[in-house]
C-alpha positions as CSV (number, residue, x, y, z in Angstrom):
1,M,218.5,-46.2,58.4
2,S,220.2,-48.6,60.7
3,L,223.6,-47.9,62.2
4,A,225.0,-51.0,60.5
5,R,223.8,-49.8,57.1
6,R,225.2,-46.3,57.5
7,R,228.5,-47.7,58.4
8,F,228.4,-50.0,55.4
9,L,227.7,-47.1,53.0
10,R,230.5,-45.0,54.5
11,L,232.9,-47.9,54.0
12,A,231.7,-48.5,50.4
13,A,232.1,-44.7,49.6
14,G,235.6,-44.7,51.1
15,A,236.6,-47.8,49.1
16,A,235.3,-46.2,45.8
17,A,237.4,-43.1,46.5
18,L,240.6,-45.1,47.2
19,P,241.7,-45.5,43.5
20,A,241.4,-41.8,42.8
21,V,243.2,-40.9,46.0
22,S,245.9,-43.4,45.2
23,R,246.4,-42.0,41.7
24,V,246.7,-38.5,43.0
25,A,249.2,-39.5,45.7
26,Q,251.2,-41.5,43.1
27,A,251.3,-38.6,40.7
28,Q,252.4,-36.2,43.5
29,A,255.3,-38.5,44.4
30,Y,256.2,-39.1,40.7
31,P,259.0,-39.7,39.8
32,S,260.4,-41.7,42.8
33,R,262.9,-43.7,40.9
34,P,265.0,-43.4,37.6
35,L,263.3,-43.2,34.3
36,R,264.3,-44.9,31.0
37,M,264.4,-43.2,27.6
38,I,264.7,-45.8,24.9
39,I,266.0,-44.8,21.4
40,G,265.9,-46.8,18.2
41,Y,269.3,-45.6,17.0
42,P,273.0,-46.4,17.8
43,P,275.1,-44.0,19.9
44,G,276.7,-41.0,18.2
45,G,274.0,-39.7,15.9
46,S,271.5,-36.8,16.2
47,A,269.0,-39.0,18.0
48,D,271.5,-40.1,20.6
49,I,272.7,-36.5,21.1
50,T,269.1,-35.2,21.5
51,A,268.2,-38.0,23.9
52,R,271.3,-37.5,26.1
53,L,270.9,-33.7,26.3
54,T,267.2,-34.0,27.0
55,G,267.7,-36.8,29.6
56,Q,270.3,-34.6,31.4
57,W,268.0,-31.6,31.6
58,L,264.9,-33.6,32.5
59,S,266.8,-35.3,35.3
60,E,267.7,-31.9,36.8
61,R,264.0,-30.9,36.7
62,L,262.4,-34.1,37.8
63,G,264.9,-35.0,40.5
64,Q,265.6,-38.5,39.2
65,P,268.2,-39.9,36.7
66,V,267.0,-40.4,33.1
67,V,268.9,-43.4,31.7
68,V,269.2,-43.4,27.9
69,E,269.0,-46.9,26.5
70,S,269.9,-47.6,22.8
71,R,268.0,-50.4,21.1
72,P,268.8,-50.1,17.4
73,G,267.3,-52.5,14.9
74,A,264.4,-53.0,12.5
75,A,264.3,-49.3,11.6
76,T,263.5,-48.3,15.2
77,N,260.7,-50.8,15.5
78,L,262.5,-52.9,18.2
79,A,262.7,-49.8,20.5
80,T,259.2,-48.8,19.8
81,E,257.8,-52.2,20.6
82,A,259.8,-52.3,23.8
83,V,258.1,-49.2,25.0
84,V,254.7,-50.3,23.8
85,R,255.1,-53.5,25.9
86,A,256.4,-51.6,29.0
87,A,254.3,-51.0,32.1
88,P,252.3,-47.7,31.7
89,D,253.7,-46.4,34.9
90,G,255.5,-43.2,33.7
91,Y,259.0,-44.7,34.0
92,T,259.6,-45.7,30.4
93,M,259.8,-43.2,27.5
94,L,260.4,-43.5,23.8
95,L,262.4,-40.9,21.9
96,V,259.9,-40.5,19.0
97,A,261.4,-39.9,15.6
98,P,260.2,-39.6,12.0
99,A,260.8,-43.3,11.4
100,N,257.8,-44.0,13.7
101,A,255.5,-42.0,11.3
102,I,257.1,-43.5,8.2
103,N,257.1,-47.1,9.4
104,A,253.3,-47.0,9.9
105,T,253.0,-47.3,6.2
106,L,256.4,-48.7,5.2
107,Y,255.8,-52.0,7.0
108,D,252.7,-54.1,6.2
109,K,252.7,-55.9,9.5
110,L,253.9,-54.5,12.9
111,N,253.2,-55.8,16.3
112,F,251.8,-52.4,17.3
113,D,249.9,-49.4,16.1
114,F,252.2,-46.4,16.8
115,L,249.5,-43.7,17.0
116,R,247.2,-46.0,19.1
117,D,249.8,-47.6,21.4
118,I,252.2,-44.7,22.2
119,A,250.8,-41.7,24.2
120,P,252.3,-38.4,23.1
121,V,254.1,-36.6,25.9
122,A,256.1,-33.6,24.5
123,G,257.8,-32.4,21.4
124,I,261.5,-31.5,21.6
125,I,263.0,-30.2,18.3
126,R,262.6,-30.1,14.6
127,F,265.4,-29.6,12.0
128,P,265.6,-29.6,8.2
129,N,267.7,-31.5,5.7
130,V,269.5,-29.7,2.9
131,G,269.5,-30.5,-0.8
132,V,273.1,-30.9,-1.9
133,V,274.8,-31.9,-5.1
134,T,278.2,-33.0,-6.1
135,P,280.1,-29.9,-7.4
136,S,280.7,-31.5,-10.8
137,L,276.9,-31.4,-11.5
138,P,276.1,-28.3,-13.5
139,V,273.3,-27.0,-11.3
140,K,273.3,-24.2,-8.7
141,T,269.6,-23.8,-7.8
142,I,266.5,-25.9,-7.3
143,P,264.9,-24.8,-10.6
144,E,268.2,-25.8,-12.4
145,L,268.1,-29.2,-10.7
146,I,264.5,-29.8,-11.8
147,A,265.3,-28.7,-15.3
148,Y,268.4,-30.8,-15.5
149,A,266.6,-33.9,-14.2
150,K,263.7,-33.5,-16.7
151,A,266.2,-33.1,-19.5
152,N,268.1,-36.2,-18.3
153,P,265.4,-38.6,-16.9
154,G,266.8,-41.5,-14.9
155,K,270.4,-40.3,-15.2
156,L,270.7,-38.7,-11.8
157,N,271.4,-40.8,-8.8
158,M,269.9,-39.8,-5.5
159,A,271.8,-41.1,-2.4
160,S,270.2,-41.8,1.0
161,S,271.1,-43.4,4.3
162,G,268.6,-46.2,3.6
163,N,265.0,-46.9,2.6
164,G,262.5,-45.0,4.6
165,S,265.0,-42.7,6.2
166,T,264.2,-38.9,6.4
167,I,267.0,-38.4,3.9
168,H,265.3,-40.8,1.5
169,M,261.8,-39.5,2.1
170,S,262.8,-35.9,1.6
171,G,264.0,-36.8,-1.8
172,E,261.0,-38.9,-2.6
173,L,258.7,-36.0,-1.7
174,F,260.7,-33.8,-4.0
175,K,260.4,-36.3,-6.8
176,M,256.6,-36.7,-6.2
177,M,256.0,-32.9,-6.3
178,T,258.2,-32.2,-9.3
179,G,257.5,-35.3,-11.4
180,I,261.2,-35.9,-12.0
181,N,262.9,-39.2,-12.2
182,M,266.0,-39.7,-10.1
183,V,267.3,-43.2,-9.3
184,H,267.4,-43.9,-5.5
185,V,270.7,-45.4,-4.2
186,P,270.3,-46.5,-0.6
187,Y,273.4,-46.8,1.6
188,R,273.8,-48.3,5.0
189,G,274.0,-45.0,6.8
190,G,274.6,-41.4,5.9
191,A,278.4,-41.4,6.1
192,P,279.1,-43.7,3.2
193,A,276.5,-41.9,1.1
194,L,278.1,-38.6,1.8
195,T,281.5,-39.9,0.9
196,D,280.4,-41.1,-2.5
197,L,278.5,-37.8,-3.1
198,I,281.7,-35.8,-2.4
199,A,283.6,-38.1,-4.8
200,G,280.9,-37.7,-7.5
201,Q,279.8,-41.4,-7.5
202,V,276.3,-40.1,-6.9
203,H,274.8,-36.8,-7.7
204,V,272.1,-35.6,-5.3
205,M,271.3,-36.0,-1.6
206,F,268.9,-34.5,0.9
207,D,271.2,-34.8,3.8
208,N,271.0,-33.8,7.5
209,I,272.3,-30.3,8.0
210,P,274.8,-31.0,10.8
211,T,276.7,-33.5,8.6
212,S,276.7,-31.5,5.3
213,A,277.1,-27.9,6.6
214,E,280.9,-28.0,6.9
215,H,281.3,-29.7,3.4
216,I,279.1,-27.0,1.9
217,K,281.1,-24.2,3.6
218,A,284.3,-25.8,2.4
219,G,283.1,-26.2,-1.2
220,R,283.2,-30.0,-1.2
221,L,279.4,-30.0,-1.8
222,R,277.1,-27.4,-3.3
223,G,274.1,-26.6,-1.2
224,L,270.9,-25.7,-3.1
225,A,268.2,-25.2,-0.5
226,V,267.0,-26.4,2.9
227,T,263.9,-28.5,3.2
228,S,262.2,-26.7,6.1
229,A,259.5,-24.0,5.7
230,A,261.9,-21.3,6.9
231,R,265.6,-20.7,6.4
232,S,268.1,-22.4,8.6
233,Q,270.3,-20.4,11.0
234,V,273.2,-22.8,10.2
235,L,273.0,-22.1,6.5
236,P,271.3,-18.7,6.3
237,D,272.3,-17.9,2.7
238,L,270.4,-20.9,1.3
239,P,266.8,-20.5,0.3
240,T,264.1,-23.1,1.1
241,V,262.9,-25.6,-1.4
242,A,259.4,-24.2,-0.9
243,D,260.6,-20.9,-2.3
244,F,260.6,-22.7,-5.7
245,L,258.2,-25.5,-4.9
246,P,255.3,-24.1,-2.8
247,G,254.0,-26.5,-0.2
248,Y,257.2,-28.6,0.1
249,E,258.4,-29.2,3.6
250,A,260.4,-32.1,5.0
251,S,262.1,-32.2,8.4
252,A,263.3,-34.5,11.1
253,W,261.9,-34.1,14.6
254,Y,262.2,-35.7,18.0
255,G,259.9,-35.8,21.0
256,L,258.8,-38.1,23.8
257,G,256.1,-40.8,24.1
258,M,255.0,-43.2,26.8
259,P,253.0,-46.5,26.7
260,K,249.3,-46.1,26.2
261,G,247.5,-46.0,29.5
262,T,250.2,-44.0,31.3
263,P,248.4,-41.7,33.9
264,P,247.7,-38.2,32.4
265,E,249.1,-36.6,35.6
266,M,252.5,-38.2,34.9
267,I,252.5,-37.2,31.2
268,D,251.6,-33.7,32.2
269,K,254.5,-33.5,34.7
270,V,257.0,-34.6,32.1
271,N,255.5,-32.3,29.5
272,K,255.7,-29.3,31.9
273,A,259.4,-30.1,32.6
274,M,260.1,-30.4,28.9
275,N,258.5,-27.0,28.2
276,E,260.6,-25.4,31.0
277,I,263.7,-26.9,29.3
278,L,262.7,-25.4,25.9
279,A,262.2,-22.0,27.5
280,D,265.7,-22.1,29.1
281,P,268.4,-20.1,27.1
282,V,271.0,-22.8,27.7
283,P,269.1,-25.6,25.9
284,Q,267.9,-23.1,23.3
285,A,271.5,-22.3,22.4
286,R,272.6,-25.9,22.3
287,F,269.7,-26.9,20.1
288,A,270.3,-23.9,17.8
289,D,273.9,-25.2,17.3
290,L,272.3,-28.3,15.8
291,G,270.2,-26.2,13.4
292,A,267.0,-27.1,15.2
293,T,263.9,-25.2,16.0
294,L,261.9,-26.0,19.2
295,L,258.6,-27.8,19.6
296,P,257.0,-26.6,22.8
297,G,253.3,-27.2,23.6
298,K,250.9,-29.6,25.2
299,P,250.7,-33.4,24.7
300,A,247.8,-32.8,22.3
301,D,249.9,-30.5,20.1
302,W,252.6,-33.1,19.8
303,G,250.0,-35.8,19.1
304,K,248.5,-33.7,16.3
305,L,251.9,-33.2,14.6
306,L,252.5,-37.0,14.8
307,A,249.2,-37.8,13.2
308,E,249.8,-35.2,10.4
309,E,253.3,-36.5,9.7
310,T,252.1,-40.1,9.7
311,E,249.5,-39.3,7.1
312,K,251.9,-37.1,5.0
313,W,254.7,-39.7,4.8
314,G,252.2,-42.5,4.2
315,K,251.1,-40.8,1.0
316,V,254.8,-40.5,-0.1
317,V,255.6,-44.2,0.7
318,K,252.5,-45.3,-1.3
319,F,253.3,-43.0,-4.2
320,A,257.0,-44.2,-4.5
321,G,256.1,-47.8,-3.8
322,I,258.8,-48.0,-1.1
323,G,259.3,-51.1,1.0
324,P,261.6,-51.9,3.9
325,D,265.2,-53.0,3.2
């Protein structure tokens, strides 16, 4: 072999190796600048609280600021699309929420496919809702609620924070599994729905635990059961809906996603940092205050949960004939 040909082959081999070496070097240096975490909700709610806590703790472990950016609108679809369209360079994250799983069926046409276009990074927390009734309603248990609804079809009003919300979907799953008829009354947010429930203008709600817990403890609302598979530490005296309706489970959850095509090394680095956070007693205590359980695991574990939830809520959306507001 000629000297010139040997030199050419060495150069060609070196050029072929450059992309791999570049990716490794990039991953080792990552992150080298601030990251963005985009959420599809306004400030002040559970999503915002979760994002800001998570961003603070991730920043401490990754050595770069994590800037939380709120982009509410179109039932979180605006925020999701912003992340789908972002460069897959590891610097843009989405706070993934149940709306992402629900919207896949709720909306006929979206500019993206959530499961295809968002790479799962890490789960964060999961927390249940709680079935509550106005105190004037003569029911104290889930079996009594089912019996009352069957004896009075169409006479019970079920409040929610809006079509397709976890509060709404928890109630629709309950209706689907029991065969009862309650009239859905959507509000623009959980606060006005809760106000009318306390006043007796509506009868039933599957509300977020953090907003209903104090009203239950004060007697302004009657708690019947929590919607998770296990009891809640915040309301330990309440049974689960599944105690009376086997197989029922409805909960809200949050985690992280990045644009499809983000290098696996970067996803793994954020996943590792998130698992370290969930193993830390300080975040564990803070999330426990919110009534949440933790979702540690690998990106594939989080992706499996997202696929299961998308399929589950798709069936409920189709059964109830729900459409967007």
